[in-house]
N, C-alpha and C positions, 0 to 999 in steps of 0.2 A: 507443600504449597508450591504452586508454579511460579517461576520467575516471570518478569515482564516479557522477556524474549520468548519464553515458552508459550505464553498466552498469545503474543503476536503471531508466532508460527502457527498456532492452532487456528486463529482467525483466517490467516492466509490459506491454510490447507482447506478450510471450508469453502472459501472463494474458488479455489482451484477445482474442487470437486463439483461445484455448481456452475462452473463456466464463467465466472466473473464476480465482481463485487456487487453487493445487494442494492446499492443506490444507483445502478445503471438505469438511465431513462432513455436508452437508445442513442445517447449522445456519445460522440467521440471526445475523450478528454486527453489532455497532454500533461503529464506529470514528470517531474524530475526529482532527483535526490541530491541533497546537500550534505556534505560532510561537516559534522559539528566538532568543535575542539575537544569534546570528551570522548571521541572515538565512535560516536553513534551517528546515525543518519536521520534526516528529516525528509519526508516526501512532501513536495509542494506543487501547486498548480503553476505551470510555467508562465502563463499570461498575467495572473494576478500576483504571484509571489506568495500567496497565502498557504499556510500549512494545510495539507489535505486532511479533511475530516470526513470519514465514512461512518455514518451512523453516529454513535457516541465516541468512536475511536479517533483521537487526534494522532496523526501519524508522525510522531517524533520519538526520538530515543530508540530507534530501531537498530538492530544488529546489521552488519553488512549483508549477511545472507537474507535476512527477512526483508530488508529494503529492496534488494534485487528482485526477490520473488514478488513483493507487492507491486513494484513498477511493472513487471511483466504482466500481471493480472490487470492492473489499472489502465495500461496503455493499449491493451488488446481490445478490439471490438467485441461486443457480446457474442458469445459462442465461438470466439476466435482462438480459444486456448487449444493447444495441441498437446 
């Protein structure tokens, strides 16, 4: 059985291989990450402060590595991954 962090990493890997998150509508988004007291990170929209939700995935409880990867994908314009 995969851990939550392994499942998060798998989702992010799919985004990276497709060039961005699946909910892109051609808009530029700005997300940040917030350190939580339990050692995990939450990705949030910087203007609203709401936890980022992509599809059914609420982006909280992320490992430091997965949070960094998710931010890189989310904050790059469509097709902008290198």
